[in-house]
Steps between C-alpha positions, in 0.01 A plus 500: 500500500235650276257767625177532306436870527259778406655843460202686652425264790579621853519138617750391234708811557511431874672168425751658263586782742537240776738301278711811440515578871592139582782500242324242284388700196780366283372146561159578350395481137205738481238394245213746436145362492168679469213369712149623571182340637347552156803393296637159584872426473544126451873506580428656840205269573727203433711606800248675725137379521392858568652618171685787667856632512749506654603138469851377575627198307784308666739239366483294820131507586147583387404859418416737783224758470360792698735788571510439878601138452762583237655765724512252788678251275748756370584600855621143563759563225591842637855488639474846657268629769161336463227726366228303679589540869512167678361601838381773733283802437697593191380179336135578572536861387657387174238236427216730602628778274526250216136403562391865502684560174333195346159627609573845358595353164183289500294809585667698223426223249135504610484879457630463146235239420224729625634814331646395165539128433142379544250612231332823620155345533636248754702734719380555859614836639434420870729198470775715348456751783529223758829379356632857479416536870715194575793669328459827688472318833814300420687822420399645837608184682835489322565868566457422868660155528787506251842490667697698247848407627437128536733268309360382168264201509244335274222729619689804379554341159133404470390847606734691270404298193129531579517876558692547175237298316220713651675809363563328166126431467396845624305353791414688823806698604703478819701818438326682787635247752837661565679221685385232256582715199853584615567133577372399157715758317807368681408142409465584130867602496617152590677324209253210523207735432678696229590175320140376484274779368135432433385524139233367267123470502255230600350325200156354576 
């Protein structure tokens, strides 16, 4: 399988960390691709009509895109304990945490547009503040709701890769949230996280 990847994308990294945790990383050929709303990548658009990575190319079927969908597919190949719980409250906690992580990454991307990526004359400070508020509220919720000793699931992977990206981009900090911070530091020591460091810059 080939994974179209971007080295500074929290969504692409989530898939690669998931693959490591599922014991599937050695079955992936990782192919770097740069994408941006202002810089079209024809190779990516040929596989994903949204022009975004990650995209997973398969030998036995059409390409799969969106990180949530790719992780769900990879879990069907996972011969160990499934990372997407099949039932019960643990399933809903995992999927909900994945959704929160997705929203945090989206909010962080929006903050970057309103603080550095959009030309200064077109930036709207109240919009940036609103997205920063979403991040701070998510940190508070996670500090309260995170079950630090729960077995690893997709929500943890999504959250760890998003939090690391927020630090990487110097976005609003979560260091003051002690439970969340300690959990995150522990997660960064996992081999799957250490094997997939973020690097590179967005090219618009």
